[in-house]
C-alpha positions, 0 to 999 in steps of 0.5 A, spaced: 513 189 349 517 189 355 520 183 358 517 184 365 510 185 361 511 178 357 513 175 364 507 177 368 502 175 362 505 168 362 504 168 369 497 170 369 496 165 363 499 159 367 495 161 373 489 161 369 490 154 366 492 151 373 486 153 376 481 151 370 485 144 370 484 143 378 477 145 377 476 140 371 479 134 375 475 136 382 468 135 378 470 128 377 467 124 371 460 123 375 458 131 374 460 130 366 454 129 362 453 122 358 456 122 351 450 123 346 447 116 343 449 114 336 445 117 331 442 110 329 439 108 336 434 111 341 432 110 347 427 112 353 427 110 360 420 109 363 422 107 370 417 101 369 419 094 371 420 090 364 416 084 367 410 088 367 411 089 360 412 082 359 406 080 363 402 085 359 404 082 352 400 075 353 400 070 346 393 073 345 395 080 345 401 078 341 397 075 335 392 080 335 397 086 335 397 091 329 403 095 327 402 102 328 402 107 322 408 110 320 408 117 318 411 118 311 416 124 308 412 129 306 406 128 309 403 133 314 402 131 321 
């Protein structure tokens, strides 16, 4: 390649990189998605007040609570 062609290509590459960096910096951390949770954890946001759950689970309800059946590997469901 000619020297002038290489310089033009380099100029375009540097310009594209600079524009990309400026856009990334401008978007800021608030627009970036949150990191995925660790594979060993899970979570769910319901928007409910935690105090309502505490009020629901009275000592009597806690005594009478039974575990929910858990699916086993290989079971259809």
